[in-house]
C-alpha positions as CSV (number, residue, x, y, z in Angstrom):
1,M,122.8,110.9,94.8
2,K,121.7,114.3,96.1
3,L,121.6,115.3,99.8
4,Q,119.9,118.6,100.6
5,I,120.3,120.5,103.8
6,L,117.2,122.8,104.3
7,G,117.6,125.8,106.6
8,P,118.5,129.4,106.8
9,G,122.2,128.8,107.4
10,C,122.1,128.7,111.2
11,P,124.8,126.9,113.2
12,K,122.7,123.8,113.4
13,C,122.2,123.8,109.6
14,K,126.0,124.1,109.2
15,K,126.7,121.2,111.5
16,L,124.1,119.0,109.7
17,A,125.9,119.9,106.4
18,E,129.2,119.0,107.9
19,N,127.9,115.7,109.1
20,A,126.3,114.9,105.7
21,E,129.6,115.8,103.9
22,A,131.5,113.5,106.4
23,A,129.1,110.6,105.8
24,V,129.5,111.0,102.0
25,R,133.3,111.1,102.3
26,E,133.5,108.2,104.7
27,L,131.4,106.0,102.4
28,G,133.2,107.2,99.3
29,A,129.7,107.7,97.9
30,E,129.0,109.5,94.6
31,A,126.9,112.2,96.2
32,Q,126.3,116.0,96.2
33,V,125.5,117.9,99.3
34,V,123.4,121.0,98.6
35,K,122.4,123.7,101.0
36,V,118.8,125.1,100.4
37,T,118.3,128.4,102.2
38,N,115.4,129.8,100.1
39,I,112.3,129.8,102.3
40,D,110.0,129.2,99.3
41,E,112.0,126.1,98.3
42,I,112.1,124.8,101.9
43,V,108.3,125.2,102.2
44,K,107.8,123.0,99.1
45,F,109.1,120.0,101.2
46,G,106.3,120.6,103.7
47,V,108.7,120.8,106.7
48,M,108.0,123.0,109.7
49,M,111.3,122.9,111.4
50,T,114.9,123.2,110.3
51,P,117.5,122.0,109.9
52,C,116.2,119.3,107.6
53,L,117.9,116.6,105.7
54,V,116.5,115.4,102.4
55,I,118.1,112.5,100.5
56,E,117.0,111.9,96.9
57,G,113.9,113.9,97.5
58,E,112.9,112.1,100.7
59,V,112.8,113.9,104.0
60,K,114.9,112.0,106.5
61,S,115.1,114.3,109.5
62,T,113.7,117.6,110.7
63,G,114.4,119.9,113.6
64,R,117.6,118.1,114.7
65,I,121.2,117.4,113.7
66,S,121.5,113.9,112.4
67,N,124.8,112.3,113.2
68,V,127.3,110.9,110.7
69,E,126.4,107.2,111.3
70,E,122.7,107.8,110.9
71,I,123.3,109.6,107.6
72,K,125.5,106.8,106.4
73,K,122.8,104.3,107.1
74,W,120.3,106.3,105.0
75,I,122.7,106.6,102.2
76,R,123.4,102.9,102.2
77,E,119.6,102.1,102.2
78,I,119.0,104.4,99.2
79,S,122.0,103.1,97.4
80,K,120.7,99.5,97.3
């Protein structure tokens, strides 16, 4: 499974990445957390605000920091 954090590397982006990594760790999921900072790549997702969380190509949140429990819920849903 692939989780992508879209954003320029601001403090909010870093916190979202930390939360995503914590969610993966807590679930023991086979997943990779990737930071996408290239504006051209971010634009391809059609998002207007960062940070943004993408799981398996699906945009899950934009413009906010999703918490660990919320991310775990999404990972479980996609893993089914």
